C-alpha positions as semicolon CSV with decimal commas, in nm:
position;residue;x (nm);y (nm);z (nm)
1;M;-0,026;0,016;-0,032
2;C;0,282;0,239;0,114
3;P;0,423;0,275;-0,268
4;L;0,110;0,347;-0,400
5;A;0,061;0,589;-0,179
6;E;0,422;0,752;-0,204
7;I;0,323;0,760;-0,627
8;L;0,004;0,943;-0,579
9;Y;0,122;1,174;-0,357
10;A;0,440;1,263;-0,565
11;K;0,183;1,325;-0,832
12;G;-0,020;1,535;-0,648
13;Y;-0,290;1,384;-0,499
14;N;-0,447;1,480;-0,125
15;I;-0,341;1,111;0,026
16;T;-0,498;0,973;0,425
17;G;-0,470;0,655;0,536
18;S;-0,491;0,402;0,831
19;D;-0,335;0,192;1,015
20;I;-0,335;-0,065;1,276
21;S;0,031;-0,063;1,377
22;E;0,319;0,161;1,406
23;G;0,628;0,065;1,200
24;D;0,960;0,201;0,951
25;T;0,729;0,192;0,632
26;L;0,498;0,373;0,779
27;D;0,717;0,638;0,938
28;R;0,847;0,670;0,582
29;I;0,499;0,782;0,487
30;K;0,410;1,013;0,783
31;N;0,756;1,206;0,662
32;Y;0,566;1,336;0,325
33;G;0,334;1,509;0,555
34;I;0,033;1,237;0,483
35;K;-0,157;1,226;0,739
36;V;-0,228;0,889;0,896
37;Y;-0,452;0,748;1,127
38;M;-0,341;0,471;1,403
39;G;-0,696;0,261;1,382
40;H;-0,976;0,210;1,169
41;S;-1,278;0,454;1,245
42;P;-1,583;0,592;0,998
43;E;-1,441;0,956;1,046
44;N;-1,111;0,823;0,902
45;I;-1,263;0,900;0,470
46;D;-1,466;1,215;0,585
47;G;-1,377;1,425;0,286
48;A;-1,232;1,119;0,052
49;Q;-1,292;1,104;-0,310
50;L;-1,151;0,744;-0,349
51;V;-1,128;0,486;-0,056
52;V;-0,854;0,224;-0,161
53;Y;-0,814;-0,072;0,075
54;T;-0,593;-0,400;0,082
55;S;-0,740;-0,729;0,048
56;A;-0,586;-0,822;0,439
57;V;-0,907;-0,613;0,560
58;K;-1,219;-0,741;0,579
59;E;-1,529;-0,676;0,394
60;D;-1,699;-0,558;0,814
61;N;-1,408;-0,306;0,830
62;P;-1,583;0,036;0,943
63;E;-1,410;0,280;0,719
64;L;-1,488;0,072;0,408
65;T;-1,885;0,026;0,569
66;A;-1,898;0,392;0,554
67;A;-1,748;0,475;0,181
68;K;-2,052;0,213;0,119
69;E;-2,331;0,364;0,304
70;K;-2,181;0,751;0,165
71;G;-2,157;0,648;-0,198
72;V;-1,784;0,685;-0,221
73;P;-1,625;0,455;-0,467
74;I;-1,373;0,226;-0,345
75;A;-1,095;0,042;-0,513
76;E;-0,904;-0,256;-0,392
77;R;-0,464;-0,249;-0,369
78;C;-0,423;-0,428;-0,695
79;E;-0,707;-0,229;-0,923
80;M;-0,534;0,136;-0,812
81;L;-0,151;-0,079;-0,925
82;G;-0,337;-0,174;-1,216
83;L;-0,433;0,229;-1,257
84;I;-0,103;0,361;-1,202
85;A;0,072;0,114;-1,400
86;D;-0,138;0,209;-1,726
87;K;0,058;0,572;-1,664
88;F;0,384;0,402;-1,747
89;K;0,469;0,380;-2,138
90;R;0,758;0,079;-2,029
91;S;0,563;-0,082;-1,779
92;V;0,719;-0,423;-1,635
93;A;0,543;-0,653;-1,464
94;V;0,680;-0,940;-1,281
95;S;0,539;-1,254;-1,221
96;G;0,530;-1,643;-1,155
97;T;0,481;-1,854;-0,854
98;H;0,805;-1,816;-0,701
99;G;1,080;-1,521;-0,670
100;K;0,881;-1,259;-0,788
101;T;0,965;-0,996;-0,504
102;T;1,378;-1,080;-0,551
103;T;1,338;-1,043;-0,913
104;T;1,143;-0,742;-0,938
105;A;1,392;-0,566;-0,655
106;M;1,693;-0,732;-0,843
107;L;1,549;-0,553;-1,194
108;T;1,489;-0,223;-0,996
109;Q;1,813;-0,222;-0,899
110;V;1,952;-0,322;-1,226
111;L;1,795;-0,015;-1,412
112;I;1,817;0,225;-1,139
113;G;2,223;0,127;-1,177
114;S;2,216;0,194;-1,565
115;G;2,049;0,552;-1,505
116;Y;1,703;0,472;-1,617
117;E;1,508;0,609;-1,314
118;P;1,199;0,421;-1,267
119;T;0,899;0,383;-1,092
120;A;0,892;0,100;-0,825
121;V;0,616;-0,146;-0,694
122;I;0,817;-0,428;-0,495
123;G;0,673;-0,683;-0,225
124;G;0,974;-0,661;0,010
125;R;1,199;-0,382;0,167
126;L;1,497;-0,368;-0,115
127;P;1,754;-0,212;0,128
128;F;1,947;-0,003;-0,150
129;I;1,630;0,193;-0,204
130;G;1,551;0,207;0,194
131;G;1,178;0,092;0,112
132;N;0,942;-0,110;-0,090
133;G;0,914;0,163;-0,349
134;R;1,041;0,427;-0,545
135;V;0,894;0,725;-0,756
136;G;1,111;0,718;-1,036
137;T;1,136;1,019;-1,293
138;S;1,112;0,848;-1,617
139;D;0,832;0,632;-1,817
140;I;0,948;0,302;-1,672
141;M;0,800;0,148;-1,364
142;V;0,867;-0,220;-1,229
143;C;0,555;-0,405;-1,049
144;E;0,535;-0,667;-0,884
145;A;0,243;-0,886;-1,027
146;C;0,081;-1,097;-0,799
147;E;-0,189;-1,414;-0,907
148;Y;-0,321;-1,460;-0,626
149;V;-0,764;-1,426;-0,675
150;D;-0,650;-1,286;-1,039
151;S;-0,475;-0,988;-0,853
152;F;-0,256;-0,990;-1,170
153;L;-0,517;-0,936;-1,424
154;E;-0,578;-0,566;-1,320
155;L;-0,253;-0,517;-1,476
156;H;-0,203;-0,455;-1,861
157;P;0,205;-0,392;-1,916
158;A;0,429;-0,341;-2,243
159;I;0,686;-0,612;-2,046
160;S;0,630;-0,921;-1,863
161;I;0,841;-1,189;-1,696
162;I;0,723;-1,526;-1,645
163;L;0,901;-1,649;-1,373
164;N;0,760;-2,004;-1,298
165;V;0,396;-2,165;-1,313
166;D;0,397;-2,349;-1,038
167;A;0,090;-2,523;-0,790
168;D;0,007;-2,279;-0,534
169;H;-0,328;-2,138;-0,411
170;L;-0,533;-2,409;-0,479
171;D;-0,752;-2,297;-0,239
172;Y;-0,852;-2,049;-0,517
173;F;-0,772;-2,208;-0,834
174;K;-0,866;-2,545;-0,775
175;N;-0,541;-2,700;-1,032
176;L;-0,260;-2,619;-1,184
177;D;-0,476;-2,588;-1,503
178;G;-0,676;-2,337;-1,298
179;I;-0,372;-2,145;-1,247
180;K;-0,218;-2,177;-1,631
181;R;-0,583;-2,026;-1,776
182;S;-0,547;-1,725;-1,500
183;F;-0,160;-1,633;-1,687
184;K;-0,217;-1,761;-2,013
185;K;-0,530;-1,410;-1,938
186;F;-0,215;-1,203;-1,798
187;A;-0,017;-1,292;-2,077
188;L;-0,215;-1,176;-2,377
189;Q;-0,273;-0,829;-2,144
190;T;0,095;-0,773;-2,217
191;S;0,112;-0,516;-2,514
192;K;0,489;-0,596;-2,646
193;L;0,717;-0,861;-2,484
194;L;0,721;-1,163;-2,266
195;V;1,047;-1,277;-2,082
196;V;0,968;-1,654;-1,959
197;N;1,118;-1,940;-1,802
198;G;1,182;-2,151;-2,104
199;D;1,327;-2,418;-1,903
200;D;0,918;-2,466;-1,717
201;E;0,678;-2,656;-1,920
202;N;0,437;-2,478;-1,734
203;S;0,549;-2,155;-1,839
204;R;0,647;-2,220;-2,178
205;D;0,218;-2,404;-2,207
206;V;0,134;-2,072;-2,116
207;V;0,270;-1,867;-2,356
208;K;0,295;-2,086;-2,669
209;D;-0,027;-1,948;-2,869
210;V;-0,013;-1,579;-2,718
211;D;0,101;-1,385;-3,062
212;R;0,391;-1,177;-2,843
213;T;0,795;-1,118;-2,897
214;K;0,893;-1,363;-2,655
215;I;1,239;-1,422;-2,529
216;Y;1,324;-1,694;-2,317
217;F;1,550;-1,752;-2,062
218;G;1,685;-2,047;-1,845
219;F;1,986;-2,306;-1,813
220;S;1,934;-2,446;-2,132
221;P;2,102;-2,306;-2,394
222;D;1,770;-2,353;-2,603
223;N;1,672;-2,073;-2,438
224;D;1,759;-1,711;-2,572
225;Y;1,994;-1,600;-2,247
226;Y;2,142;-1,857;-2,012
227;A;2,364;-1,873;-1,801
228;E;2,715;-2,119;-1,813
229;N;3,015;-2,204;-1,591
230;I;2,793;-2,125;-1,265
231;K;3,023;-2,163;-0,982
232;S;2,987;-2,154;-0,583
233;L;3,221;-1,855;-0,449
234;P;3,296;-1,795;-0,092
235;G;3,066;-1,623;0,154
236;A;2,714;-1,715;0,027
237;R;2,870;-1,577;-0,313
238;Q;2,830;-1,769;-0,684
239;S;2,907;-1,693;-1,062
240;F;2,834;-1,720;-1,404
241;D;2,889;-1,662;-1,733
242;L;2,606;-1,468;-1,866
243;M;2,519;-1,564;-2,259
244;N;2,289;-1,462;-2,525
245;N;2,225;-1,725;-2,863
246;G;2,605;-1,854;-2,814
247;K;2,775;-1,550;-2,764
248;K;2,913;-1,472;-2,376
249;L;2,812;-1,108;-2,274
250;S;2,956;-1,089;-1,960
251;S;3,082;-1,285;-1,611
252;V;2,837;-1,190;-1,379
253;V;2,919;-1,259;-0,951
254;L;2,611;-1,270;-0,770
255;N;2,616;-1,173;-0,389
256;V;2,303;-1,385;-0,360
257;P;2,326;-1,732;-0,340
258;G;2,128;-2,008;-0,499
259;K;2,056;-2,111;-0,880
260;H;1,668;-1,947;-0,841
261;N;1,877;-1,675;-0,788
262;V;2,061;-1,728;-1,134
263;L;1,750;-1,737;-1,314
264;N;1,585;-1,427;-1,169
265;A;1,910;-1,247;-1,281
266;L;1,862;-1,407;-1,594
267;A;1,526;-1,273;-1,649
268;C;1,684;-0,920;-1,558
269;A;1,915;-0,947;-1,802
270;A;1,693;-1,003;-2,062
271;V;1,495;-0,648;-1,968
272;A;1,809;-0,438;-1,935
273;S;1,936;-0,589;-2,248
274;Y;1,636;-0,520;-2,425
275;L;1,635;-0,187;-2,292
276;G;1,965;-0,102;-2,428
277;D;2,205;-0,217;-2,179
278;D;2,507;-0,435;-2,262
279;G;2,647;-0,733;-2,059
280;E;2,926;-0,539;-1,909
281;K;2,684;-0,321;-1,744
282;I;2,404;-0,540;-1,660
283;A;2,678;-0,757;-1,510
284;K;2,802;-0,486;-1,239
285;N;2,476;-0,382;-1,193
286;L;2,307;-0,750;-1,078
287;E;2,679;-0,797;-0,848
288;N;2,568;-0,464;-0,654
289;F;2,223;-0,658;-0,558
290;K;2,277;-0,796;-0,229
291;G;1,944;-0,892;-0,139
292;V;1,571;-0,864;-0,030
293;H;1,486;-0,838;0,371
294;R;1,349;-1,162;0,415
295;R;1,484;-1,345;0,158
296;F;1,783;-1,550;0,290
297;E;1,847;-1,213;0,513
298;I;2,115;-1,334;0,735
299;L;2,077;-1,150;1,102
300;G;2,447;-1,257;1,114
301;E;2,670;-1,493;1,387
302;K;2,652;-1,572;1,774
303;C;2,866;-1,826;1,906
304;G;2,977;-1,922;1,605
305;V;2,582;-2,031;1,454
306;T;2,458;-1,833;1,144
307;V;2,129;-1,693;1,141
308;A;1,885;-1,658;0,893
309;D;1,548;-1,573;0,766
310;D;1,347;-1,668;0,478
311;F;1,032;-1,607;0,299
312;A;0,975;-1,958;0,145
313;H;0,662;-2,092;0,233
314;H;0,554;-2,322;-0,065
315;P;0,754;-2,648;-0,151
316;T;0,897;-2,560;-0,428
317;E;1,064;-2,219;-0,282
318;L;1,174;-2,452;0,034
319;E;1,332;-2,664;-0,189
320;A;1,538;-2,369;-0,403
321;T;1,625;-2,225;-0,083
322;L;1,724;-2,556;0,137
323;S;1,934;-2,649;-0,161
324;A;2,137;-2,348;-0,147
325;A;2,206;-2,368;0,208
326;M;2,324;-2,700;0,202
327;N;2,582;-2,596;-0,048
328;M;2,709;-2,316;0,168
329;G;2,958;-2,531;0,386
330;F;2,808;-2,542;0,760
331;K;2,796;-2,789;0,925
332;T;2,446;-2,858;1,018
333;V;2,131;-2,706;0,910
334;W;1,885;-2,615;1,099
335;A;1,580;-2,522;0,959
336;V;1,265;-2,379;1,141
337;F;0,954;-2,386;0,906
338;Q;0,608;-2,217;1,018
339;P;0,348;-2,364;0,798
340;H;0,109;-2,120;0,631
341;T;-0,181;-2,159;0,570
342;Y;-0,421;-2,556;0,633
343;S;-0,504;-2,585;0,258
344;R;-0,175;-2,564;0,148
345;T;-0,007;-2,734;0,405
346;A;-0,317;-3,066;0,388
347;M;-0,287;-2,996;-0,056
348;L;0,100;-3,024;-0,072
349;L;0,143;-3,203;0,255
350;D;0,351;-3,492;0,036
351;D;0,618;-3,175;-0,122
352;F;0,636;-3,052;0,206
353;A;0,830;-3,332;0,325
354;K;0,996;-3,399;0,079
355;A;1,160;-3,048;0,051
356;L;1,229;-3,059;0,427
357;S;1,394;-3,392;0,423
358;I;1,624;-3,147;0,216
359;P;1,833;-2,983;0,554
360;D;2,030;-3,174;0,855
361;K;1,714;-3,102;1,155
362;V;1,384;-2,982;1,090
363;I;1,164;-2,768;1,347
364;L;0,779;-2,687;1,281
365;S;0,591;-2,452;1,467
366;E;0,219;-2,422;1,468
367;I;0,049;-2,359;1,122
368;L;-0,021;-2,018;1,058
369;P;-0,421;-1,997;0,964
370;V;-0,424;-1,636;0,851
371;R;-0,753;-1,631;0,675
372;E;-0,892;-1,982;0,701
373;E;-1,065;-2,218;0,931
374;N;-0,900;-2,579;0,992
375;T;-1,168;-2,742;0,770
376;Y;-0,902;-2,969;0,657
377;N;-0,804;-3,118;1,007
378;I;-0,453;-3,033;0,953
379;Y;-0,197;-2,995;1,253
380;S;0,206;-2,985;1,214
381;S;0,200;-3,308;1,371
382;D;0,081;-3,461;1,034
383;L;0,389;-3,322;0,883
384;A;0,622;-3,380;1,143
385;E;0,584;-3,731;1,070
386;K;0,624;-3,773;0,737
387;I;0,981;-3,621;0,752
388;D;1,251;-3,819;0,996
389;G;1,390;-3,627;1,300
390;C;1,144;-3,359;1,287
391;V;1,016;-3,177;1,626
392;W;0,715;-2,982;1,685
393;F;0,636;-2,723;1,914
394;K;0,314;-2,474;2,012
395;T;0,571;-2,148;2,069
396;F;0,834;-1,965;1,871
397;E;0,980;-1,995;2,243
398;E;0,999;-2,339;2,302
399;I;1,173;-2,349;1,918
400;T;1,422;-2,072;2,028
401;E;1,478;-2,285;2,340
402;Y;1,547;-2,607;2,163
403;V;1,772;-2,483;1,844
404;C;1,968;-2,194;2,099
405;E;2,046;-2,574;2,340
406;N;2,123;-2,792;2,039
407;A;2,310;-2,562;1,750
408;K;2,670;-2,583;1,773
409;E;2,978;-2,349;1,615
410;N;2,955;-2,349;1,241
411;D;2,604;-2,458;1,172
412;L;2,341;-2,252;1,011
413;I;1,959;-2,188;1,194
414;I;1,738;-2,054;0,910
415;T;1,371;-1,978;0,970
416;L;1,100;-1,999;0,705
417;G;0,750;-1,920;0,625
418;G;0,505;-1,684;0,501
419;G;0,422;-1,531;0,783
420;N;0,541;-1,406;1,151
421;V;0,820;-1,671;1,196
422;Y;1,102;-1,394;1,106
423;M;0,993;-1,296;1,510
424;C;1,161;-1,639;1,584
425;A;1,476;-1,577;1,403
426;N;1,504;-1,260;1,628
427;M;1,470;-1,420;1,921
428;I;1,692;-1,708;1,845
429;Y;1,932;-1,429;1,751
430;K;1,880;-1,211;2,054
431;K;1,923;-1,533;2,283
432;L;2,218;-1,695;2,135
433;S;2,402;-1,267;2,128
434;E;2,343;-1,323;2,508
435;K;2,500;-1,632;2,559
436;E;2,791;-1,524;2,346
437;S;2,810;-1,202;2,623
438;R;2,814;-1,480;2,893
439;I;3,094;-1,647;2,702
């Protein structure tokens, strides 16, 4: 919501808003002089000509109710994002079941580094810009295109990236075919260029009958942009040769781990090259990217134990993140996972068990319900039973106590999940810090 407020404020609109908790992002908005009310109340919308709301707000919200009663137009966040993006001639939408936030952030940093001055709306905090959005001065806008409840169908971008198409949000889409139908609609709403993961069968299938210019990226030389000579480097870094149709454009060093990030970088390289960047400029800007908040974010090392946190909450994401972690040279990798929604846990139970069998040790928290009731009769204990040596606890306090007592020097503890499990990472890091200070 906050990047949208920033963009509209910069365009001269009078903005007010409300929230239920303070935070750094809200402070950034207040610093513009934008009035933000704490708590939701009918009076907060007095004088408003339009009320924009996030999908996290329930229908009985007092401000939404008041807007309907007064006849004030309302718009969901994705509708407003679509309206804003339509004002940019060269809008770039980053879609895919996994990797959207990292790739949106990476592409934003690459384009800023090349002087394109893009506007950006990112689903996570990019340290390089000190937030999750920016207001640029050009006709380029980079934004995340979320498929959940077909939000991305509000967008009509000039350029679209399709990173992957996977079975997720099955509470809405029902099955993979449902997801693919939506991605095809999204592709058809793109006016100029589709940048597609050519190694992903579902992505290729989605765009095969779409009459648009296409650029494919991946590991296979059959793609337009591909990576050769991928190597792991010390300090969670990696390198590869950026190739374009048989020609080496540059050697790239990435300061983020995992082969999935090589794919993300290839997608960014394809867009940057299309816009006019040469290989050396692309390589330099990619190397400057240091990651996004909650995407393999390393909190630090205490008592010889490294603590990290990651947003991964789908089996495919867990597999990518945990495979990267296992190749970083740690003695033992401890994965602390918070299952996210009953529906996802129940429908992908075996896939979760397979992905969580990758690390050395696994600890589960209770399932985070988000918007659901447990009509699936599913519990963390059901998942734990399918993973050798897995344990589960009801509270973050119990998890913190357990891992801090058992982790040893040169171990990695990584918390994973789309909810508030980052709080557990902070608790673990604090406890290890206290322990180190007593040594």
